Steps between C-alpha positions, in 0.01 A plus 500: 500500500188705560211456743191712556649770277835514686850417383820416685807726482811301593868576541766253612813544707731207426809431710770303318767342717833517318743210464816695585768314694485747789233718654406849394720688748687223685756237400334176612311277258146369520349161418141398542431243771822541699493472882350814662735788577806340339525746207534826689762764571530818709373698198188293435427482874529878530762492775642838612791622289443255213495682167338383173670478165304492172505179298580591138328184378168640622549817295586293194196272542267799541642663187466186290141442612411862430651487152316177422172667599561821304558718808701820517812433709590770750866601490511657850367268771465569872409257776240582764395381844144380547431504873263258668510268799442127467674226700653356181661835408781539750627837373158662529529607135532350155752622242309567179454771236237769527524803273763360262391151388752347262232421237204710390222425253506199272237232458426127516333345194248229585268268308139471617184331374402842360834539318838665571524782754775728632520552876682821585768517767543785746846412631747232598717565803765319705450410865578237762282230651410464867537197722216256556259467794388142563177457693417130467797318656462615861155529663612780731758703306572650159833372369727722292727384218730773364654297217291688244580843646692706245434271202480721187161571347370685197152641546303532176204736531242489224255763390134422589447350154385152600129421509467137613673198645576351157703807405679496836591134448636571151696802629665300779585220260674747266700646790608157623599385152699818438703494824589138426611583145717781639645262764436750778254291704359147510149651530375221729191634678488198732843598636417870524720600207199667337239663722205714406286768665170586329351851504134489398210742491163505326320769303192527278571398142582811297616716790865613492544584871634216714329357804669449838796265464536189716826305515518120534848402624750222438321271257725204424339330201347605170171330591483678834541831320208415272279382786584800721411738215172320430397502867604858567318629192177333608544623859559860400209507253268362769626761748445789257152373413417481873617859555799397710831689510803324351809589699858517375634198681731202474340156491624142498371209294390172661554234233292243689195723519564685176439833674689808621504660845634824646861516620537872563399844377726582206792731566570802283849578372557766765446237771827338393700823551715446191836674487824454304709208624806664664722189497489431125637727229282561193566282195561668166457296181661617178311490168770275352467250787121492463536444125746218567238332719243541223731336245566206733132409548411150381226433248186564704213250513252700293756563223601135507140387470443724197821372339391141541173581325630723220835332420443137601132473411389375842145552623434756772421212736832321439695825517337584833578159650863514391566856621330467839830379641836642395685169533240324286528766230880474505480120469260531207736744326788257552301207356414707192860617466606133497286445190154398618197654323337760726149349505626149573733631771211694655279190497767294673582758767137574586407130471732210597765721663247696707325175597828344618583809706150528650505136615817574693409854614821612332608792281653504155841610624518157672401305189767231445452516122697770321351726233734349241390145588132592479563663160674179384200294615263732315724460194447122514123556494524748212710249301243229584777295659282455810129553561365761739393236752842334479665840549313543828643169621846613394453833679420316823820298469700815421369657822605190695840480327634857463738524207356200313465558125147477353591290196707255703208458741257450209720224359552335840125501569409377152303816427651592164199549276449231237423646156592199286180405316589133458565452871188693601280322247573172677376653829192644328415166341532319832264747669237474227527120497421491874194730469301373200163601650621857558640509147155408369337772716751758372432405140125525562537865601638521858805702400569599861646153557822624338594618848469146639726362228755778549507434873578135436771586248665738748470242776658220297776728373567619858417854391766505231268506196489830311133597549467661156651203314303251709174685438564508125574126498186420698280703265668337200420151629149583629380712207 
């Protein structure tokens, strides 16, 4: 993305809300959409005398994410207090990490229209979320919901390696896919489980020095991130061209207008008065424990995609579709393990299965057809026991009757494919006898009419005719 000789320099700060059963430093749980202020405790409300206790699950999730992204894992970790005063932060400070982030370095590999690219990471650190200020329910007051206060977060800070909204979109998609594969977060931006702040500046193409950085806060969709980047880049270029000063500030994005506006002048680190958290002991991780976490990582999406291409012979497109979702990839593996050819299994999962799920706004873990049953159905197609169109009818019945066997359904519905030439020849002869004018047209050169005859054969056989045998018989009679 360049304009008038300028380019964008972009870094992202992504906050991942973890799916631990309890909060970062308190014992109560958290669930999205619960009644306000029902998931709180003296610790998360910051009441006098209430002391935090570190959640080991947060440390484990941070370590696993860092290992998956090629980070260096810090063995000695301290917590810090970040002091600031908002109504939704009852303690007046946030427990986070400052000088000892648990993960350093690493990268996120993305695919762009210009090819693959590595986006460097600065750090990943553990912290807690704040409560939520609600401004649109009461015309006279701001309402405060502290349910979210203390929910564990991992903040992923990238290097300023991104150059446009497309790359930012791809980066966020990789992060969301990875945290879902690791089972550490659901990654739902619409529920606040994945939130993004954009840091963007502009500079003349070819210059190494950065311009003044502007932050756009709390973007809650991939498209909003793209649109905020596009608007802010154009705004900053216009300001530089007009000789205006760009200030280091925090801005908000108005999705309706597609524009950003100033929230406040950006704070520097010293404004937060960081110091070591006195109520939490440091956490020390042993090399053997870190290595154990590395060994327990699942197959990651990028490795899985490459395996599908190199070992199973799938196209990049099919491999991408199947690995986008961990549950879908696991279901595909199970179908293949039950004996279905990889390409056919991929076609079914990305075709009829995906269509059935989309119509019901459902997910594959709620599919009432087991992987073994789908593999058995595919086996009937491969053996030419049923046709592909008949198999789709059978699949619909299997979804309506969980546990029903494909072959039994095919027999009950009269969908067993007819390959007996004598029986099919009688159907072929009856079709040709009823369409003598079309037969004459075919024999005079209109070979495309074979489709009409085949349609009639399939109709009269109730879809049970073997298409290959029927086509051969038709050509034999006609030619």
